[in-house]
C-alpha positions in Angstrom: -14.0 -28.1 -16.1 -11.8 -31.1 -16.7 -9.7 -31.8 -19.8 -10.0 -35.3 -21.3 -6.8 -36.7 -22.5 -6.9 -40.3 -23.8 -10.1 -41.0 -21.7 -8.7 -39.7 -18.5 -9.9 -36.6 -16.7 -7.4 -33.9 -15.8 -8.0 -30.6 -14.0 -5.8 -27.5 -14.4 -3.9 -26.3 -11.4 -6.0 -23.1 -11.4 -9.2 -25.3 -11.2 -7.7 -27.2 -8.3 -6.8 -24.0 -6.4 -10.3 -22.7 -7.0 -11.8 -25.9 -5.6 -9.4 -25.6 -2.6 -10.5 -22.0 -1.9 -14.2 -23.1 -2.1 -13.7 -26.0 0.2 -11.6 -24.4 2.9 -12.6 -20.7 2.3 -9.0 -19.6 2.0 -7.9 -21.1 5.3 -4.7 -22.7 4.0 -1.0 -21.9 3.4 0.6 -22.6 0.0 4.3 -21.9 -0.4 6.8 -22.7 -3.1 10.5 -23.0 -3.0 13.1 -23.4 -5.8 15.2 -26.3 -4.5 17.5 -26.7 -7.5 18.6 -24.5 -10.3 21.6 -25.3 -12.5 22.5 -25.7 -16.1 19.0 -25.0 -17.4 17.2 -27.4 -15.0 15.0 -26.2 -12.2 13.2 -28.1 -9.4 10.4 -26.6 -7.3 8.8 -27.8 -4.1 5.3 -26.7 -3.2 4.0 -27.1 0.4 0.3 -27.0 1.1 -0.9 -26.8 4.7 -4.6 -27.3 5.4 -5.7 -27.5 9.0 -3.1 -29.9 10.6 -2.2 -31.6 7.4 0.8 -30.9 5.2 1.1 -31.9 1.5 4.1 -31.6 -0.7 4.6 -31.7 -4.5 7.8 -31.5 -6.5 8.4 -30.8 -10.2 11.4 -30.5 -12.6 11.6 -28.7 -15.9 14.4 -28.2 -18.5 14.8 -24.8 -20.0 15.3 -25.9 -23.6 12.8 -28.8 -23.6 10.0 -26.9 -25.4 9.2 -23.6 -26.9 7.2 -22.6 -23.8 10.0 -23.6 -21.5 12.5 -21.4 -23.4 10.8 -18.4 -21.7 8.7 -20.0 -18.9 10.3 -23.1 -17.5 10.5 -21.7 -14.0 6.8 -20.9 -14.0 5.9 -24.3 -15.5 7.9 -26.1 -12.8 6.4 -24.1 -10.0 2.8 -24.6 -11.3 3.4 -28.3 -11.6 4.7 -28.5 -8.1 1.6 -26.7 -6.8 -0.6 -29.1 -8.8 1.1 -32.1 -7.3 0.7 -30.8 -3.8 -2.9 -30.1 -4.4 -3.3 -33.7 -5.8 -1.7 -35.0 -2.7 -4.4 -33.2 -0.7 -7.1 -34.9 -2.9 -7.7 -32.1 -5.4 -7.5 -34.0 -8.7 -9.6 -35.4 -11.5 -9.3 -39.1 -12.2 -5.5 -38.7 -12.4 -2.8 -37.3 -10.0 -1.2 -35.2 -12.7 -2.8 -31.9 -13.7 -3.8 -31.0 -17.2 -1.0 -28.4 -17.2 1.5 -31.1 -16.2 0.3 -33.6 -18.9 0.5 -30.9 -21.6 4.0 -30.1 -20.6 5.0 -33.7 -20.5 3.6 -34.2 -24.0 5.5 -31.2 -25.3 8.7 -32.5 -23.8 8.6 -36.0 -25.2 11.5 -37.2 -27.3 11.5 -38.6 -30.8 9.4 -41.6 -29.8 6.4 -39.4 -29.3 3.3 -41.6 -29.1 0.9 -38.5 -29.4 1.8 -37.7 -33.0 -1.2 -35.5 -33.5 0.0 -33.2 -30.7 3.8 -33.4 -30.8 4.9 -33.8 -34.5 7.0 -31.2 -36.2 5.4 -28.2 -37.8 4.2 -28.8 -41.3 5.9 -27.0 -44.3 2.6 -25.2 -44.8 2.8 -23.8 -41.2 6.4 -22.8 -41.6 5.7 -21.0 -44.9 2.8 -19.2 -43.4 5.0 -18.1 -40.5 7.5 -16.8 -43.0 4.8 -14.9 -44.9 3.5 -13.3 -41.7 7.0 -12.3 -40.6 7.4 -10.5 -44.0 4.0 -8.8 -43.7 4.7 -7.7 -40.1 8.3 -6.7 -40.9 9.6 -9.1 -38.3 12.9 -11.1 -38.4 11.7 -14.6 -39.2 14.7 -16.1 -37.3 12.6 -15.3 -34.1 9.7 -17.4 -35.3 11.0 -20.0 -37.7 12.8 -22.6 -35.6 14.0 -25.9 -36.8 12.2 -28.8 -35.2 9.4 -26.8 -33.8 6.2 -28.7 -33.1 2.8 -28.1 -34.7 1.6 -26.6 -31.5 4.6 -24.2 -31.3 4.0 -23.2 -34.9 0.3 -22.5 -34.1 1.4 -20.3 -31.2 3.8 -18.4 -33.4 1.1 -17.9 -36.0 -1.3 -16.6 -33.4 1.3 -14.2 -32.0 2.2 -12.9 -35.5 -1.5 -12.5 -36.5 -2.2 -10.5 -33.3 1.0 -8.4 -33.7 0.5 -4.9 -35.0 2.6 -4.2 -38.1 4.5 -1.5 -36.4 5.4 -3.6 -33.3 9.0 -4.6 -33.0 9.5 -7.8 -31.0 12.1 -7.7 -28.2 
């Protein structure tokens, strides 16, 4: 199923891989390579070979650019590179970028964020709720209350805290 963002249809990388598997019945080669990694910046290259055709995709991520990238920037870059290689091979929605890539781009935008409903800072209400949950779960709030976090990041923290058992100790 596609994701509609501002009237454009985007498919996740997982959906693109599934469609590829269906179309070529697994007869392809997909490899990834980290081509650059320095100072919290990573670049991945994905190469997709189907029959006699080769398709490439590249992606770059910065480690500190979002809450997700603080722990998963390598995975995000690799997934985006795969998505771009798949798009080169014709596995896309109405847009070349994947839904995953657009979500990451939105999260990484600077202060001129045009998508305010997605990328604005967490509300005071969210921050207070995170503090309350940290107290209830006996968790150090410094792990979850982060200056400048987005509403989306705050929602993720709230969900994590709600699902955390009171006796769990985060690492």
